[in-house]
C-alpha positions as CSV (number, residue, x, y, z in Angstrom):
1,M,21.0,21.1,41.8
2,K,21.1,24.8,40.8
3,P,19.4,25.7,37.5
4,S,22.7,27.1,36.2
5,S,24.6,23.8,36.8
6,R,21.7,21.9,35.2
7,L,21.9,24.0,32.1
8,L,25.7,23.5,32.0
9,E,25.2,19.8,32.1
10,D,22.6,19.9,29.3
11,S,24.9,22.0,27.2
12,N,27.6,19.2,27.4
13,I,25.3,16.5,25.9
14,P,26.8,15.3,22.6
15,A,24.9,16.5,19.6
16,Q,24.4,12.9,18.4
17,H,22.6,12.0,21.6
18,T,19.9,14.7,21.3
19,P,16.3,13.4,21.1
20,Q,16.0,14.6,17.5
21,N,19.1,12.8,16.3
22,L,18.2,9.6,18.2
23,Q,14.7,9.7,16.5
24,R,16.3,10.2,13.1
25,R,18.7,7.3,13.7
26,R,15.9,5.0,14.8
27,A,13.9,6.0,11.7
28,L,16.9,5.3,9.4
29,I,17.4,1.9,11.0
30,R,13.7,1.0,10.5
31,V,13.7,2.2,6.9
32,A,16.9,0.3,6.2
33,S,15.3,-2.9,7.7
34,L,12.2,-2.4,5.5
35,A,14.3,-1.8,2.4
36,L,16.3,-5.0,3.1
37,M,13.1,-7.1,3.6
38,L,11.7,-5.7,0.3
39,V,14.9,-6.5,-1.6
40,V,14.7,-10.0,-0.3
41,A,11.0,-10.3,-1.2
42,W,11.6,-8.9,-4.7
43,S,14.5,-11.2,-5.2
44,V,12.3,-14.2,-4.3
45,A,9.6,-13.0,-6.7
46,W,12.2,-12.5,-9.5
47,Y,13.7,-16.0,-8.9
48,F,10.4,-17.7,-9.1
49,D,9.1,-15.5,-11.9
50,L,6.1,-14.6,-9.7
51,Q,4.9,-11.8,-12.0
52,D,5.0,-14.2,-15.0
53,H,2.9,-16.7,-13.2
54,L,0.3,-14.3,-11.7
55,T,-1.2,-13.1,-15.0
56,T,-4.8,-12.4,-15.9
57,E,-5.0,-15.8,-17.7
58,S,-3.4,-17.8,-14.9
59,I,-5.6,-16.1,-12.2
60,R,-8.7,-16.9,-14.2
61,G,-7.5,-20.5,-14.6
62,F,-7.1,-21.3,-10.9
63,M,-10.3,-19.5,-10.1
64,A,-12.2,-21.7,-12.6
65,D,-10.5,-24.9,-11.4
66,A,-11.1,-24.3,-7.7
67,G,-14.8,-23.6,-7.9
68,W,-16.1,-21.5,-4.9
69,W,-12.6,-21.9,-3.3
70,G,-11.4,-19.9,-6.2
71,I,-12.7,-16.7,-4.6
72,A,-10.7,-17.4,-1.4
73,L,-7.6,-18.2,-3.4
74,Y,-8.2,-15.0,-5.5
75,V,-8.3,-12.8,-2.4
76,V,-5.1,-14.5,-1.0
77,A,-3.3,-14.1,-4.3
78,F,-4.3,-10.5,-4.6
79,V,-2.9,-9.7,-1.1
80,V,0.3,-11.6,-1.8
81,G,0.6,-10.1,-5.3
82,N,0.3,-6.6,-3.9
83,L,3.2,-7.2,-1.6
84,F,5.3,-8.4,-4.5
85,H,4.2,-5.5,-6.8
86,V,2.1,-7.6,-9.2
87,P,-0.1,-5.1,-11.1
88,S,-3.5,-5.0,-9.5
89,N,-5.2,-4.5,-12.9
90,A,-4.4,-8.1,-13.7
91,F,-6.5,-9.2,-10.8
92,L,-9.2,-6.8,-11.6
93,A,-9.4,-8.0,-15.2
94,A,-9.4,-11.6,-14.1
95,A,-12.4,-11.1,-11.7
96,V,-14.4,-9.2,-14.3
97,L,-13.6,-11.7,-17.0
98,S,-14.6,-14.6,-14.7
99,Y,-17.7,-13.2,-13.1
100,G,-18.7,-10.2,-15.1
101,F,-19.0,-6.6,-13.8
102,F,-21.1,-8.0,-10.9
103,P,-19.8,-9.6,-8.8
104,G,-16.4,-9.3,-10.4
105,Y,-15.9,-5.6,-9.6
106,P,-17.0,-5.8,-5.9
107,L,-14.8,-8.8,-5.4
108,A,-11.7,-7.1,-7.0
109,Y,-12.5,-3.8,-5.1
110,A,-12.8,-5.5,-1.7
111,S,-9.7,-7.6,-2.3
112,N,-7.7,-4.5,-3.4
113,V,-8.7,-2.6,-0.3
114,L,-7.7,-5.6,1.9
115,S,-4.4,-5.9,0.1
116,L,-3.6,-2.2,0.8
117,V,-4.5,-2.6,4.5
118,V,-2.2,-5.7,4.8
119,S,0.6,-3.7,3.0
120,F,0.1,-0.8,5.4
121,V,0.3,-3.1,8.5
122,F,3.5,-4.7,7.1
123,V,5.3,-1.4,6.3
124,R,4.1,0.3,9.5
125,T,5.3,-2.7,11.6
126,V,8.8,-2.7,10.0
127,G,9.3,0.9,9.0
128,G,7.3,2.6,11.7
129,R,6.4,6.3,11.2
130,A,9.8,7.1,9.7
131,L,8.6,10.1,7.7
132,T,7.7,12.0,10.9
133,A,11.4,12.3,11.7
134,V,12.1,14.2,8.5
135,E,12.4,17.9,9.1
136,R,12.3,19.2,5.5
137,P,9.7,21.9,5.1
138,W,7.8,20.3,2.2
139,V,7.6,17.0,4.0
140,R,6.3,18.7,7.2
141,W,3.7,20.5,5.1
142,A,2.6,17.3,3.4
143,L,2.4,15.5,6.8
144,N,0.5,18.4,8.4
145,R,-2.0,18.3,5.5
146,I,-2.6,14.5,6.1
147,D,-2.9,15.1,9.8
148,D,-5.5,17.8,9.3
149,H,-7.6,16.0,6.7
150,P,-6.4,12.3,6.7
151,I,-9.4,10.6,5.0
152,S,-9.9,13.2,2.2
153,S,-6.1,13.4,1.6
154,V,-5.7,9.6,1.3
155,A,-8.9,9.4,-0.9
156,L,-7.5,12.1,-3.3
157,L,-4.1,10.4,-3.5
158,R,-5.9,7.0,-4.3
159,L,-8.1,8.6,-6.8
160,T,-5.2,10.0,-8.8
161,M,-2.5,7.3,-8.1
162,A,-4.6,4.2,-7.2
163,G,-2.6,1.5,-5.6
164,A,0.9,2.6,-6.5
165,P,3.3,0.7,-4.2
166,W,5.4,3.7,-3.4
167,L,2.3,5.5,-2.2
168,N,1.5,2.6,0.1
169,Y,5.0,2.9,1.7
170,L,4.8,6.7,2.1
171,L,1.4,6.6,3.7
172,A,2.3,3.7,6.0
173,M,5.4,5.6,7.2
174,S,3.5,8.8,7.8
175,S,1.4,9.6,10.9
176,V,-1.9,8.6,9.3
177,R,-4.0,6.1,11.3
178,L,-4.9,2.7,9.9
179,R,-8.6,3.4,10.1
180,D,-8.3,6.7,8.2
181,Y,-6.0,5.1,5.6
182,A,-8.5,2.2,5.0
183,I,-11.5,4.5,4.7
184,G,-9.6,7.0,2.4
185,S,-8.3,4.2,0.3
186,A,-11.7,2.6,-0.1
187,I,-13.3,5.9,-1.1
188,G,-10.5,6.8,-3.6
189,L,-10.3,3.4,-5.2
190,A,-14.0,2.9,-5.8
191,P,-14.4,5.1,-8.9
192,H,-11.0,4.3,-10.3
193,L,-11.5,0.6,-10.2
194,A,-15.2,1.0,-11.4
195,V,-14.0,2.7,-14.6
196,I,-11.4,0.0,-15.4
197,A,-13.8,-2.8,-14.6
198,G,-16.5,-1.1,-16.8
199,L,-14.0,-0.8,-19.7
200,V,-13.1,-4.5,-19.4
201,A,-16.7,-5.6,-19.2
202,F,-17.6,-3.4,-22.2
203,A,-14.7,-4.9,-24.2
204,V,-15.9,-8.4,-23.4
205,D,-19.4,-7.5,-24.4
206,Q,-18.3,-6.1,-27.7
207,T,-16.1,-9.1,-28.4
208,T,-19.0,-11.5,-27.8
209,K,-21.2,-9.6,-30.2
210,T,-18.8,-9.7,-33.1
């Protein structure tokens, strides 16, 4: 086939069938699927009053009643609670109040990082890398920044915004790799959670002295 005829055929391809538009369409479908699953999950959590049941007091209660199994149940509850947007500070406070700063803080820290990894895998599996299909300049700039410095970028975001659910979704739908996401999250969360755990431990210490 002559080059001129090939170019003529290419020029007749409908605009909606171009690779860029097909990529955007797939991204929209995956984002819509993710949104639907999240709405269903939040509806279930609302119906069963999950956030009212997973409080600092209730978490401490089942940890005490279950003995050593309470640690395993705590980790599972932390992971599930993160998916349903239960505030992570409730779990952090429960661990410190139950076990003190050590090993309460390491337990809460490790569980939080694990919960973020599980959230990442879930969102990436359903939503894919949908943000990479966005062509807006500021989105491209942000994605390029993450691509160039993935670990430090994630660490800085975690240091300032901790485990914000919307941040989990955005990072999972970017091009960042799971390994870089996990390392960056672990680095950024460590000082943030340490400060909160220290304040809780200090408050408990002052209460017991009075």
